[in-house]
Backbone as a ProteinNet text record, in pm:
[ID]
protein_1_A
[PRIMARY]
MNTTHQSSGHEHRCRIVVDTCSDIAPQVAGALEVDILGFPYILDGVEYTDDIWTSISPKEFYDKLRDGARATTSAVSLGRYLEFFNQCAEEGTPTVYLCFTSALSSSYNSAVNAAEQVRREHPDFELYVVDNSLPCACGELLAIEAVRQRAAGLSAKQLAQWANEAKTCVHGYFTLDNLDALAAGGRIPPAAAQLSSKLDIKPELSFDLSGSLSLLGVNRGRKKALKALVKSFRENYVHDPIMPIVIMSTDAEKDADWLEAAIRKEDGCLDITVIRGSVGPSIGSHVGPGMVGVGFWGINRADKISLSDRIAKRVRAS
[TERTIARY]
11832.3	11819.8	11746.6	11654.8	11585.2	11676.5	11666.9	11741.2	11640.9	11683.8	11593.4	11566.7	11666.6	11647.2	11714.5	11649.5	11707.1	11717.8	11838.2	11854.4	11852.2	11812.3	11807	11946.8	12042.5	12181.6	12222.1	12125.7	12162	12209.1	12166.2	12197.3	12344.1	12410.4	12545.9	12641.6	12768.1	12870	12891.9	12841	12851.7	12744.7	12714.7	12618.7	12697.7	12653.3	12715.4	12620.7	12676.5	12597.6	12661.8	12578.7	12625.2	12537.3	12559.4	12469.4	12416.6	12326.7	12259.3	12353.7	12474.2	12571.1	12624.8	12599.2	12639.2	12536.2	12421.7	12318	12275.9	12274.2	12230.2	12078.3	12008.2	11861.9	11811.7	11704	11653	11622.4	11570.5	11537.4	11663	11769.9	11898.2	11955.8	11953.5	12003.7	11925.9	11793.5	11710.5	11747.5	11767.6	11802.7	11939.8	12032.7	12169.6	12185.7	12079.7	12084.6	12194.1	12179.6	12267.8	12179.4	12221.8	12146.7	12192.1	12098	12129.3	12094.8	12192.3	12169.4	12136.7	12032.5	11990.8	12064	12124.4	12188.4	12082.2	12096.3	12001.3	12034.7	11930.6	11951.9	11844.8	11875.6	11784.1	11743.3	11612.9	11560.2	11474	11518.9	11449.1	11417.5	11518.1	11505.3	11439.1	11388.4	11323.2	11414.6	11437	11526.1	11449.3	11508.9	11454.7	11564.6	11524.4	11623.4	11624	11741.6	11755.7	11712.1	11603.6	11554.6	11562.1	11651.8	11678.9	11550.6	11485.2	11371.4	11247.6	11233.3	11110.3	11000.2	11035.2	10932.6	10930.1	11030.3	11032.2	11102.6	11058	11120	11239.1	11334.4	11448.2	11402.8	11302.3	11254.4	11202.2	11122.3	11067.9	11179.8	11276.7	11385.3	11469.1	11510.2	11599.1	11524.7	11395	11316.1	11309.3	11300.4	11300	11431.9	11543.5	11673.5	11680.8	11627.4	11626.3	11545.8	11441.3	11354.9	11408.9	11530.2	11593.9	11589.6	11534	11533.4	11676.7	11700.7	11835	11840.8	11937.3	11954.4	12092.9	12097.8	12225	12217.9	12330.3	12332.1	12397	12371.4	12441.3	12490.7	12588.5	12647.9	12551.4	12569.4	12494.4	12548	12459	12502	12556.8	12636.9	12690.2	12575.5	12471.8	12357.7	12287.8	12274.4	12205.6	12290.5	12422.9	12510.1	12504.9	12505.9	12499.1	12373	12262.1	12133.4	12141	12192.4	12197.1	12298.5	12419.1	12521.5	12480.5	12407.1	12356.4	12255.3	12171.4	12077.4	12155	12260.8	12343.4	12407.8	12458.3	12525.4	12428.5	12306	12206.6	12169.6	12166.6	12135.9	12255.8	12377.9	12496	12579.9	12527.5	12605.4	12720.5	12843.8	12955.7	12918.6	12953.9	12904.9	13019.5	13007.3	13102.4	13024.1	13061.2	12997.4	13092.1	13051	13127.7	13078.1	13147.6	13100.5	13144.1	13058.9	13088.9	13222.3	13294.9	13430.8	13444.8	13544.8	13572.1	13622.4	13666.5	13717	13605.5	13481.1	13369.4	13263.7	13280.4	13181.8	13246.4	13197.3	13247.5	13173.5	13080.4	13003.5	13094.8	13200.7	13291.8	13349.1	13391.4	13446.9	13343.6	13218.7	13111.1	13088.1	13093.6	13073.8	13184.3	13308.3	13422.4	13407	13369.1	13350.5	13236.4	13126.6	13012.8	13052.2	13126.7	13168.7	13256.4	13345.8	13432.9	13350.1	13251	13163.7	13085	13029.5	12948.5	13035.3	13157.9	13248.3	13286.7	13297.3	13326.8	13211.5	13089.2	12971.2	12940.7	12985.7	12963.4	13097.3	13185.7	13322.8	13332.2	13228	13232.3	13178.9	13129.7	13068.2	13173.5	13176.7	13269.9	13203.6	13265.4	13212.2	13328	13322.6	13430.1	13371.3	13433.1	13391.8	13501.4	13466.5	13562	13530.5	13630.8	13617.4	13624.7	13510.1	13512.7	13588.9	13611.5	13687	13628.3	13500.2	13436.4	13304.8	13300	13172.8	13073.9	12946.7	12839.1	12829	12780	12752.9	12879.3	12996.7	13120.5	13121.4	13059.7	13044.5	12953.2	12857	12767.9	12847.1	12941.1	13022.5	13101.5	13157.9	13233.3	13140.9	13020.2	12924.8	12879.9	12853	12807.9	12916.1	13040.5	13149.4	13173.9	13151.8	13164.7	13065.8	12946	12845.3	12895.9	12959.3	13013	13125.7	13209.4	13320.3	13268.2	13160.7	13096.6	13045.8	12980.6	12928	13040.8	13159	13274.5	13343.4	13295.5	13343.8	13428	13447	13526.8	13454	13529.7	13473.6	13459.6	13395	13378.3	13513.8	13606.7	13739.4	13810.2	13802	13865	13798.6	13666.6	13592.3	13632.7	13652.1	13696.6	13836	13924.1	14059.7	14053.2	13969.2	13952.2	13904.4	13802.5	13744.8	13848.4	13930.9	14033.9	14135.2	14160.2	14254.7	14186	14066.1	13997.6	13948.5	13921.5	13858.3	13941	14072.3	14154.9	14147.8	14078.1	14057.1	13923.2	13846.9	13719.6	13744.6	13697	13713.8	13578.5	13580.4	13460.4	13498	13428.1	13452.7	13317.6	13306.4	13176.8	13191.2	13085.5	13082	12955.6	12959.5	12846	12795.1	12665.6	12607.1	12659.5	12674.7	12737	12796.7	12866	12935.7	12862.7	12737.1	12662.8	12647.1	12610.7	12586.3	12715.8	12827.2	12956.6	12995.1	12964.5	12995	12906.8	12777.5	12683.8	12724.2	12782.5	12825.7	12964.6	13025.4	13156.9	13271.8	13244.1	13350.2	13442.2	13387.5	13470.1	13427.5	13511.1	13472.6	13357.4	13261.3	13149.3	13195.4	13306.7	13356.6	13393.2	13446.8	13484.1	13359.5	13252.6	13126.4	13069.3	13073.3	13018.7	13097.6	13229.1	13315.3	13292.3	13281.4	13262.8	13128.4	13028.1	12895.6	12900.3	12969.6	12980.4	13052.7	13154.5	13236.9	13189.7	13075.9	13024	13129.1	13200.8	13303.8	13241.9	13264.9	13213.8	13333.3	13336.9	13451.4	13443	13558.7	13562.3	13623.1	13547	13587.1	13606.6	13689.2	13705.2	13729.1	13794.2	13828.1	13964.1	14035.2	14169	14160.8	14276.4	14278.6	14208.9	14200.2	14132.1	13980.9	13937.3	13795	13759.2	13860	13834.5	13811.9	13729	13705.2	13831.3	13854.1	13969	13924.1	13974.6	13942.4	14044.4	13996.3	14087	14108.4	14007.8	14019.9	13891.6	13895.5	13776.2	13753.2	13627.3	13589.4	13493	13503.8	13407.4	13286.6	13178.8	13055.3	13034	12906.8	12864.3	12912.7	12902	12937.4	13085	13171	13314.7	13339.4	13263.7	13279.6	13238.8	13130.3	13085	13187.6	13245	13347.7	13472.2	13501.2	13615.5	13592.7	13467.2	13435.4	13463	13425.6	13448.9	13599.4	13674.9	13820.6	13881.5	13837.3	13888.2	13851.5	13732.1	13689.9	13783.7	13807.1	13890.6	14032	14084.8	14223.8	14241.7	14132.8	14147.3	14070.4	13981	13895.1	13973.7	13946	14000.2	13880.6	13875.7	13756.2	13743.1	13626.5	13590.7	13440.1	13394.9	13251.8	13164.9	13227.1	13150.1	13120.6	13210	13199.1	13107.8	13004.6	12918.1	12982.9	12926.5	12961.7	12840.2	12861.3	12747.3	12750	12634	12619.4	12515.8	12556.8	12472.9	12444.1	12332.1	12303.7	12211.9	12211.3	12116	12011.1	11913.2	11804.6	11857	11948.7	12002.9	12005.7	11889.2	11879.7	11922.3	11894.6	11928.4	12079.8	12155.2	12300.8	12354.6	12286.5	12326	12304.4	12196.2	12171.1	12285.6	12325.5	12434.5	12562.4	12591.9	12714	12713.1	12598.9	12590.2	12612.1	12549	12563.9	12709.6	12777.1	12917.7	13008.1	12981	13064.7	13042.4	12920.7	12893.1	12966.8	13011.2	13088	13235.4	13278.7	13417.9	13442	13568.6	13604.4	13548.9	13473.1	13424.8	13309.2	13255.2	13154.3	13010.4	12992.6	12858.6	12756.5	12795.4	12700.2	12728.1	12812.5	12847.2	12724.4	12713.6	12603	12624.8	12526.5	12531.8	12419.8	12458.2	12360.2	12334	12208.3	12173.5	12128.2	12194.8	12164.2	12122.7	12023.6	11983.8	12041.2	12132.5	12205.5	12108.4	12118.4	12025.3	12052.4	11962	11975.6	12106	12161.9	12284.2	12397.8	12414	12517.6	12461.4	12337.7	12275.3	12267.4	12255.1	12250.9	12377.8	12489.3	12618.9	12657.3	12598.3	12638	12529.2	12404.4	12294.7	12248.6	12143	12092.5	12190	12188	12269.2	12402.4	12433.9	12557	12539	12642.9	12645.7	12781.6	12782.9	12910.6	12912.6	13032.3	13050.7	13142.5	13108.5	13191.7	13221	13341.7	13380	13503.3	13530	13652.3	13762	13880.2	13987.5	14124	14222.3	14360	14368.7	14463	14476.1	14522.9	14436.9	14471.2	14589.6	14611.7	14723.2	14858.3	14859.6	14984.9	15020.2	14924.3	14944.2	14983.1	14997	15019.9	15157.8	15165.3	15287.8	15396.7	15516.4	15630.2	15605.3	15554.7	15532.7	15425.9	15322.6	15219.6	15276.4	15364.6	15428.4	15509.2	15581.5	15660.3	15567	15458.4	15362.3	15303.1	15274.1	15216.2	15315.4	15443.7	15546.5	15563	15554.9	15567.5	15452.8	15331.1	15215	15227.8	15284.7	15294.8	15404.3	15502.5	15618.4	15585.1
10827.1	10924.5	11048.1	11096.5	11217.3	11336.9	11428.4	11553.1	11664.5	11768.8	11882.3	11949.9	11948.9	12003.1	11910	11886.4	11797.2	11876.8	11912.8	11987.8	11892	11940.9	11854.5	11823.3	11912	11882.3	11920.8	11937.4	11961.4	12104.1	12196.6	12337.2	12367.4	12283.6	12314.2	12203.7	12238.2	12138.9	12044.6	12079.5	11985.2	12013	11908	11914.6	11935.8	12029.6	12053.8	12000.9	11918.1	11858.7	11895.4	11933.3	11953.8	11866.8	11873.3	11803.8	11902.8	11855.3	11946.4	12005	11947.3	12005.5	12140.2	12175.1	12306.6	12414	12369.9	12465.2	12564.1	12520.2	12607.7	12595.2	12707	12705.1	12645.5	12564.2	12501.2	12599.5	12718.3	12815	12871.6	12885.8	12932.3	12824.2	12700.2	12587.8	12575.6	12594.2	12586.5	12692.9	12815.8	12927.1	12905.4	12844.9	12824.7	12692.2	12610.4	12476.4	12391	12376.9	12291.7	12186.8	12060.9	11953.7	11939.3	11904	11884.7	11741.9	11673.6	11541.2	11556.6	11491.2	11502.7	11407.1	11460.8	11377.8	11331.8	11210.8	11164.6	11220.2	11244.5	11278.5	11208.5	11187.6	11115.1	11208.6	11226.7	11313	11227.4	11214.7	11129.5	10990.4	10931.1	10792.5	10772.9	10880.2	10869.5	10928.7	10853.2	10903.1	10988.3	11100.3	11191.2	11219.1	11275	11324.6	11476.4	11534	11680.1	11738	11815	11878	12030.3	12077	12220.2	12298.9	12260.1	12334.4	12332.5	12229.1	12216.3	12155.3	12056.5	11986.1	12023.2	12096.5	12145.9	12281.4	12373.8	12507.3	12506.2	12599.9	12607.6	12624.1	12709.1	12734.2	12605	12529.8	12402.9	12305.9	12291.2	12195.9	12234.9	12362.2	12403.6	12414.6	12443.1	12440.5	12298.9	12199.8	12059.8	12027	12077.6	12053.4	12125.1	12246.9	12322	12247.6	12177.4	12104.6	11966	11935.2	11809.3	11697.4	11722.8	11619.4	11586.9	11462.2	11416.1	11408.1	11477.4	11474.7	11421.8	11327.7	11274.4	11264.9	11236	11220.8	11087.3	11042.5	10923.6	10953.9	10877.6	10901.8	10857.3	10914.2	10869.4	10731.9	10638.1	10501.4	10488.9	10386.6	10355.9	10336	10265.5	10237.4	10363	10459.6	10583.5	10664.5	10662.5	10728.6	10657.5	10524.1	10447.5	10482.5	10490.6	10523.2	10659.4	10758.9	10893.1	10902.9	10849.3	10858.1	10781.5	10670.6	10597.8	10680.8	10754.9	10847.9	10949.7	11004.3	11102.7	11040.3	10917.4	10849.1	10823.1	10784.2	10757.9	10886.6	10996.3	11126.5	11174.6	11145.8	11161.7	11287.1	11391	11514.1	11494.1	11532.9	11523.5	11588	11521	11559.8	11582.5	11691.9	11722.1	11729.6	11645.3	11645.2	11708	11823.2	11892	11839.5	11737.5	11660.1	11721.2	11705.4	11749.3	11690.9	11769.4	11735.2	11593.5	11522.8	11385.8	11385.4	11501.4	11508.8	11493.2	11519	11514.6	11409.8	11339.8	11239.9	11134.2	11010.9	10903.8	10901.6	10993.8	10997.7	11011.8	11092.7	11113.7	10980.8	10894.3	10764.8	10680.3	10683.9	10610.7	10666.6	10800.2	10864.4	10824.5	10821.3	10783.4	10638.4	10549.2	10408.1	10390	10463.6	10455.6	10508.9	10618.5	10678.6	10582.3	10512.8	10415.8	10305.4	10258.8	10152.4	10200.2	10318.8	10373.9	10399.5	10446.1	10469.7	10339.1	10230.2	10099.8	10055.3	10081	10040.2	10136.4	10261.9	10364.5	10430.7	10359.4	10409.6	10543	10580.4	10707.7	10824.3	10795.8	10900.4	10967.5	11099.7	11176.9	11208.4	11162.2	11185.6	11214.7	11330.2	11372	11397.7	11340	11363.3	11445.2	11565.4	11656.6	11665	11643.8	11666	11817.4	11879.4	12026.6	12080	11994.2	12034.4	12158.9	12183.9	12306.7	12273.4	12284.3	12262.4	12376	12341.3	12440.1	12523.2	12646.4	12729.6	12776.6	12747.4	12775.6	12691.6	12573.1	12490.1	12554.3	12632.5	12705.3	12808.7	12878.1	12978	12913.2	12794	12722.6	12684.7	12638.9	12597.5	12715.1	12829.5	12947.5	12992.6	12992.8	13033.3	12927.4	12800.2	12693.6	12714.9	12760.7	12790.8	12900.6	13002.4	13112.6	13063.2	12974.7	12920.3	12828.2	12756.1	12673.2	12761.4	12871.8	12964.2	13026.9	13040.2	13098.2	12996.5	12871.9	12775	12660.6	12648.7	12536.6	12404.8	12303.9	12169.1	12104.9	11988.8	11917.6	11886.3	11837.1	11802.9	11927.5	12037.4	12163.1	12216.4	12200.6	12250.5	12174.7	12043.2	11963.2	12007.9	12032.5	12080.5	12218	12305	12439.9	12432.7	12349.4	12340.5	12292.1	12195.8	12143.4	12249.3	12343.5	12451.7	12569.4	12601.8	12722.7	12709.5	12587.3	12569.6	12625.1	12634	12685.4	12838.1	12901.8	13047.5	13082	12979.8	13003.1	12991	13090.3	13094.8	13083	13029.8	13027.9	13040.2	13127.1	13147.8	13150	13078.1	13075.6	13055.5	13090.5	13072	12996.2	12930.5	12852	12911.4	12892.2	12939.9	12856.8	12726.2	12637.6	12517.8	12435.2	12321.3	12189.3	12197.8	12076.2	11980.1	12033.2	11945.6	11878.6	11954.1	11894.8	11784.3	11805.8	11704.3	11581.4	11605	11493.5	11408.3	11473.3	11401.6	11342.7	11356.1	11298	11378.5	11503	11585.1	11647	11671.7	11723.4	11653.1	11652.4	11586.9	11662.1	11589.6	11654.2	11752.5	11721.2	11810	11947.1	11949.1	12076.8	12160	12095.1	12165	12223.5	12145.2	12192.2	12311.2	12304.1	12412.2	12540.3	12527.3	12646.1	12712.2	12629.8	12682.8	12759.9	12703.7	12765.8	12900.6	12907.7	13029.2	13125.3	13090.3	13170.9	13187.4	13078.6	13081.1	13044.7	13130.6	13109	13085.8	12972.7	12943.9	13017	13044.6	13082.7	12964.6	12911.8	12792.4	12823.5	12743.7	12750.2	12606.4	12590.4	12456.9	12464.1	12351.3	12348.9	12309.4	12286.4	12258.1	12127.7	12036.3	11909.1	11920.5	12029.3	12045.3	12006.8	11969.4	11939	12067.6	12058.8	12175.5	12211.6	12340.7	12386.1	12498.8	12496.8	12600	12711.9	12831.8	12947.1	13021.9	13021.1	13095.6	13086.1	13140.9	13143.5	13286	13317.1	13452.3	13444.7	13541	13548.5	13626.8	13556.6	13623.2	13625.1	13633.8	13624.9	13744	13864.5	13983.4	13981.4	13940.5	13930.7	13825.3	13716.3	13610.1	13660.9	13737.7	13793.2	13893.2	13971.8	14068.1	13995.5	13879	13798.5	13751.6	13720.1	13679.8	13794.3	13916	14034.1	14056.4	14036.5	14053.3	13951.5	13826.3	13723.3	13755.4	13808.5	13851.9	13960.6	14061.6	14176.1	14130.4	14034.6	13991.1	13900.4	13839.7	13738.8	13766.2	13863.4	13891.6	13959.6	13916.5	13984.9	14041.2	14173.3	14237.4	14208.7	14159	14139	14158.8	14266.3	14297.6	14187.9	14098.8	13990.5	13878.4	13858.5	13744	13775.2	13694.7	13719	13672.6	13720.2	13674.9	13598.8	13497	13426.1	13440.5	13470.5	13474.9	13370.1	13278.3	13162.3	13154.5	13095	13075.2	12955.2	12904.1	12800.2	12863.9	12928.1	12997.6	13100.3	13184.7	13294.6	13420.4	13456.2	13563.1	13699.7	13724.7	13855.4	13877.1	13775	13786	13786.4	13714.5	13716.4	13856.4	13922.8	14062.3	14152.7	14133.9	14216	14193.2	14066.6	14032.6	14092	14083.7	14142.1	14293.3	14359.9	14506	14542.5	14464	14492	14471.6	14368.4	14340.5	14445.5	14494	14599.4	14729.3	14744.8	14864.5	14852.1	14731	14711.1	14773.8	14804	14872.2	14799.3	14872.8	14819.2	14721.9	14701.8	14597	14648.7	14778.8	14835.2	14774.7	14760.8	14713.9	14572.1	14500.4	14364.5	14273.5	14175.1	14078.9	13988.3	13986	13898.7	13795.7	13668.8	13560.2	13522.2	13522.8	13480.9	13335.6	13252	13109.4	13056.6	12968.9	12900.6	12759.5	12729.5	12602.6	12486.2	12390.2	12277.7	12172	12073.3	11967.5	11887.9	11872.6	11792.4	11847.5	11979.5	12044.1	12082.7	12130.9	12180.2	12075.5	11947.9	11839.8	11835.7	11878.5	11868.9	11995.2	12109.6	12234.6	12288.2	12245.6	12290.4	12431.6	12476.8	12612.4	12717.8	12836.1	12948.5	12967.1	12884.2	12905.9	13025.3	13106.2	13216.3	13212.4	13233.8	13228.8	13313.4	13334.8	13409.5	13328.6	13325	13259.2	13355.8	13348.4	13445.5	13396.1	13459.3	13434.9	13526.6	13469.7	13550.1	13501.5	13534.4	13495.2	13342.6	13291.1	13145.8	13083.9	13002	12940.1	12844.9	12791.1	12697.8	12767.8	12900.2	12975.7	13004.1	12979.9	13015.5	12896	12778.5	12660.7	12665.1	12606.3	12611.4	12521.6	12540.9	12461.6	12312	12275.6	12133.1	12074.7	12156	12108.9	12090.8	12180	12167.2	12037	12006.6	11882.7	11761.5	11764.8	11653.4	11634.5	11748	11741.6	11675.6	11709	11653.2	11502.6	11464.9	11323.9	11242.9	11299.3	11228.5	11213.2	11313.5	11311.6	11218.3	11185.8	11104.1	10954.4
7510.1	7619	7567.3	7648.4	7607.7	7620.6	7526.6	7537.6	7553.8	7623.6	7641.9	7508.8	7422.8	7288.6	7190	7079.7	6978.2	6847.9	6809.2	6684.5	6568.3	6452.1	6334.3	6283.4	6318.1	6284.4	6144.7	6053.7	5914.1	5888.7	5975.5	5949.8	5977.3	6055.4	6098.8	6059.3	6061	6030.2	6145.9	6263.2	6374.9	6479.2	6552.9	6662.9	6792.3	6875.4	7005.8	7112.9	7202.2	7309.6	7443.7	7540.7	7678.1	7767.8	7899	7991	8093.7	8177.2	8270.1	8374.2	8389.9	8483.9	8435.3	8308.7	8258.1	8292.9	8346.7	8390.7	8282.9	8158.6	8049.2	8037.1	8039.1	8037.1	7905.8	7909.8	7788.3	7675.2	7712.5	7607.3	7540.7	7619.6	7564.6	7472.9	7521.3	7441	7310.6	7318.8	7199.1	7097.5	7147	7057.3	6992.4	7067.1	7017.1	6942.7	6943.2	6883.4	6946.3	7076.1	7156.1	7222	7218.2	7283.2	7428.5	7516.2	7658.6	7698.9	7758.1	7815.9	7963.7	8009.8	8149.6	8241.1	8346.9	8449.7	8550	8603.9	8706.5	8845.2	8924.2	9065.8	9148.2	9274.8	9363.8	9476.5	9493.2	9599.5	9690.9	9815.8	9913.7	9857.3	9793	9746.8	9611.9	9551.8	9420	9313.4	9204.2	9098.7	8997.7	8962	8860.4	8758	8644.7	8549.3	8559.2	8577.5	8583.5	8448.5	8449	8325.4	8335.1	8420.5	8437.6	8464	8573.9	8629	8540.7	8460	8380.5	8466.1	8550.2	8627.7	8776.1	8822.5	8961.4	8959.4	9044.1	9045.9	9142	9122	9214.4	9359.4	9380.8	9517.5	9581	9504.7	9556.7	9593.4	9502.4	9524	9645.8	9651	9759.9	9893	9888.7	10012.8	10069.5	9980.8	10025.2	10096.9	10039.7	10104.3	10238.5	10243.1	10369.7	10476.6	10430.1	10523.6	10557.9	10509.4	10548.8	10446.9	10326.9	10222.7	10182.1	10146.2	10107.1	9955.7	9898.2	9752.4	9717.9	9624.4	9576	9423.9	9363.4	9217.4	9182.6	9060	9010.3	8869.5	8826.2	8694.9	8584.9	8467	8349.9	8311.1	8283.5	8254.8	8112.7	8092.8	7960	7860.8	7904.8	7816.6	7768.8	7857.3	7818	7719.3	7740.1	7643.3	7507.8	7509.9	7384.1	7306.5	7378.3	7314.9	7244.4	7315.3	7257	7142.7	7163	7058.5	6933.2	6951.3	6834.2	6756.7	6829.3	6763.1	6679.4	6739.7	6668.5	6544.9	6559.4	6448.3	6333.2	6368	6263.8	6191.1	6264.8	6202.1	6118.9	6167.2	6083.1	6097.8	6165.8	6178.3	6276.9	6239.9	6334.5	6468.7	6577.3	6709.5	6807.4	6885.4	6992.7	7123.7	7219.5	7350.7	7452	7506.8	7610.7	7745	7796.3	7911.8	8044.6	8144.2	8281.3	8328.2	8402.3	8446.4	8502.2	8452.4	8499.1	8643	8692.8	8830.3	8933.2	8892	8986.8	8952.1	8839.7	8800	8711.6	8723.4	8636.6	8502.6	8482.9	8358.2	8236.5	8250	8136.8	8086.6	8180.3	8139.2	8065.8	8114	8046.6	7906.2	7893.9	7763.3	7665.5	7714.4	7629.6	7581.9	7673.8	7637.3	7537.5	7560.8	7468.6	7330.6	7329.1	7202.2	7122.3	7191.5	7122.6	7058	7130.8	7080	6958.3	6966.5	6856.9	6733.6	6755.7	6641.6	6572.2	6650.7	6588.8	6498.9	6545.4	6468.9	6354.3	6368.8	6264.7	6233.8	6161.6	6142.3	6067.9	5995.7	5922.4	6004.7	6124.9	6207.6	6296.1	6292.5	6376.3	6510.9	6618.9	6752.7	6847.1	6912.8	7003.5	7141.6	7244.5	7383	7450.4	7495.4	7559.2	7707.7	7791.2	7935.6	7957.8	7993.7	8000.3	8121.9	8224	8345	8411.6	8388.9	8438.3	8508.4	8640.5	8708.1	8680.8	8689.5	8695	8566.1	8580.1	8462.3	8391.5	8446.4	8371.3	8244	8251	8131.8	8029.2	8075.7	7984.9	7904.9	7970.4	7899.8	7786.4	7813.3	7710	7594.2	7626.9	7523.2	7436.7	7500.1	7424.5	7326.7	7373.6	7284.8	7177.4	7210.2	7109.8	6995.7	7029	6925.7	6832.8	6892.2	6810.7	6720.9	6774	6694.1	6583	6611.6	6508.4	6395.3	6432.4	6331.2	6249.7	6313.8	6243.4	6152.2	6155.7	6057.7	6108.9	6242.3	6292.2	6266.6	6224.5	6207.3	6345.1	6349.7	6476.9	6540.3	6459.8	6511.5	6565.7	6490	6533.5	6659.9	6667.5	6783.3	6909.8	6898.9	7013.6	7058	6960.9	6993.8	7059.2	7003.1	7057.6	7202.8	7229.9	7364.6	7465.9	7424.6	7514.9	7554	7464.8	7496.7	7564.6	7518.5	7566.8	7711.2	7755.6	7887	8002.9	7984.6	8094.8	8106.6	8013.6	8022.7	8087.4	8125	8194.7	8345.1	8419.4	8564.8	8633.8	8755.2	8837.9	8984.1	9056.3	9199.2	9269.9	9380.4	9446.7	9596.6	9666	9811.4	9848.4	9962.2	10010.8	10140.4	10165.1	10289.7	10406.7	10382.2	10481.7	10408.8	10483.6	10422.8	10445.4	10489.5	10525.7	10408.5	10291.2	10175.7	10130.4	10132.9	10095.6	10194.8	10322.5	10424.7	10405.1	10376.6	10356.4	10237.2	10135.6	10015.2	10026.7	10146.1	10168.2	10110.5	10069.1	10008.2	10113.7	10232.9	10343.8	10472.8	10576.9	10703.5	10770.8	10829.9	10900.4	11007.3	11075.7	11182.1	11126.9	11004.3	10941.7	10913.8	10871.1	10843.5	10971.9	11079.4	11208	11261.5	11249.5	11298.6	11218.9	11086	11002.3	11032.1	11061.1	11094	11226.3	11323	11455.4	11448.3	11364	11354.3	11244.7	11179	11067.9	10957.4	10929.7	10825.6	10690.5	10592.2	10456.7	10363.3	10294.8	10208.6	10075.1	10015.8	9874.3	9800.2	9706	9633	9484.9	9421.8	9277.1	9229.6	9115.2	9066.4	8999.5	9004.6	8945.3	8797.8	8736.4	8592.8	8556.3	8652.8	8625	8644.3	8708.1	8738.6	8880.5	8962.7	9103.6	9182.4	9285.8	9370.7	9447	9462.7	9541.9	9634.8	9756.3	9855.3	9843.2	9811.5	9794.3	9924.4	10008.9	10133.7	10213.5	10335.6	10419.9	10468.5	10491.9	10532.3	10649.5	10740.5	10850.1	10801.5	10778.1	10737	10586.2	10549.7	10409.6	10325.9	10378	10299.1	10260.2	10354.1	10322	10214.3	10219.5	10118.4	9980.2	9975.1	9846.9	9792.5	9882.1	9839.7	9788.3	9845.6	9798.9	9654.9	9620.5	9482.7	9385.6	9426.3	9341.7	9323.5	9429.5	9422.3	9325.5	9333	9241.5	9097	9078	8944.8	8892.9	8975.9	8937.1	8898.7	8973.3	8952.2	8830.3	8782.6	8677.2	8548.5	8551.7	8435.8	8324.3	8202.1	8083.6	8008.1	7997.5	7940.9	7792.2	7754.1	7613.9	7604.3	7537.8	7536.4	7473.5	7394.2	7330.3	7429.6	7524.6	7615.9	7734	7756.5	7872.4	8002.7	8111.9	8247.2	8298.7	8379.2	8436.8	8588.8	8645	8790.7	8827.3	8914.1	8944	9093	9126.8	9268.7	9288.1	9410.9	9447.6	9538.8	9472.6	9541.3	9641.2	9591.9	9673.8	9586.6	9535.3	9434.9	9488.5	9615.8	9673	9670.4	9711.8	9710.4	9566.9	9476.9	9335.2	9277.3	9319.1	9277.2	9323.8	9450.4	9505.9	9426.5	9396.2	9323.5	9183.2	9116.2	8981.1	8986.8	9082.5	9095.3	9122.6	9207.6	9241	9119.5	9042.2	8923.8	8815.9	8804.1	8703.8	8735.8	8860.4	8896.9	8859.3	8822.2	8781.8	8643.8	8614.7	8489.3	8366.9	8284.2	8157.1	8167.1	8288.3	8307	8318.4	8307.2	8327.4	8231.5	8104.5	8002.3	7954.7	8026.7	7984.3	7996.8	7909	7918.2	8038.8	8128	8245.1	8232.8	8232	8230.6	8375.4	8414.8	8550.4	8546.1	8622.9	8619.4	8754.4	8753.2	8875.6	8869.6	8960.2	8957.9	8971.9	8880.4	8876.4	8982.1	8991.9	9092.5	9082.5	8961.3	8945.4	9030.5	9031.4	9112.3	9248.6	9249.1	9372.2	9482.1	9442.6	9542	9625.6	9567.3	9635.3	9712.1	9674.4	9742	9834	9811.6	9896.3	9864.1	9930.1	9905.5	9956.2	9891.9	9939.9	9870.3	9770.9	9694.5	9601.4	9589	9492.3	9423.1	9292.1	9221.5	9096.4	9045.3	8920.5	8829.5	8700.3	8600.2	8487.2	8431.4	8328.2	8252.4	8138.3	8063.5	8118.5	8141.2	8198.2	8156	8237.1	8204.7	8204.2	8127.8	8113.7	8245.9	8306.9	8435.7	8422.8	8303.3	8281.8	8297	8275.6	8289.2	8434.7	8524.3	8665	8750.5	8688.8	8772.3	8838.5	8954.6	9034.5	8974.8	9023.5	8976.4	8998.4	9116.6	9145.8	9052.4	9020.9	8927.9	8787.3	8747.8	8615.6	8606.8	8716.1	8719.9	8710.4	8788.2	8785.7	8646.5	8581.5	8445.6	8350.5	8365.3	8277.2	8303.2	8431.5	8468.4	8406.7	8415.6	8359.8	8209.1	8144	7997.7	7948.7	8035	7990.1	7990.6
[MASK]
++++++++++++++++++++++++++++++++++++++++++++++++++++++++++++++++++++++++++++++++++++++++++++++++++++++++++++++++++++++++++++++++++++++++++++++++++++++++++++++++++++++++++++++++++++++++++++++++++++++++++++++++++++++++++++++++++++++++++++++++++++++++++++++++++++++++++++++++++++++++++++++++++++++++++++++++++++++++++++++

């Protein structure tokens, strides 16, 4: 499988791999020495590999969707994972793959199966597949911090353990212009999308501990929805000047500008590093144009789970 960036691997104690669902820009990945695996997407019946806006611009892609083009995604195949992991095994550097959430794609299962096969053929090769449980550029935040932890001396095994624990401290909140793309992808009933459009209802969405989408609330009108994102940020953010914030959109730069300006007015955030991300086709196919969101490090989401969720977690573990 082609990667957007291929590190030599020798400079570090481990190789960090993400996929295009993390929406990490190729130039950022190159600077951090992170490899990116491209997810496939289908636009009007033609399959492409998501290369994070190398071969098509966000405006072109989202304008096509606005004009009625149909975009879908498919999982990464077992064969493509085998090809890439075998390349890693031959090169030999211990590898950690921070994979797109298993709650929204079967790619994780394919990656796990491929990794098991490669480890059988290369028993001395260290390969860890982590379910990042983080949609969109929230996965980028985990990857950037993983690079810092690698530089601080964590081994591949330690880095995989760290990622599994740290991911619940990453938050993401976003709103959509409409629910049409979610309805088209079978994520919500078409009637719900039509009703929300008629009433100018804008959802505030997040994700749960498994990485599944969750509806936090609904707002009448776009401005109220954007203000709801700022409120969620305020309630959950833990200030750390080292940790960046990410603001992402699907060709909705004006609203992303507003959101960044509003967040910079929050306590301690005036000079914080803000990464601006344009959501790639892998995620954009499912949410459509007009999504705006914020991702950041905050309070541990695992500490906030309800009593019934705690019971379910215990049942699963027994």
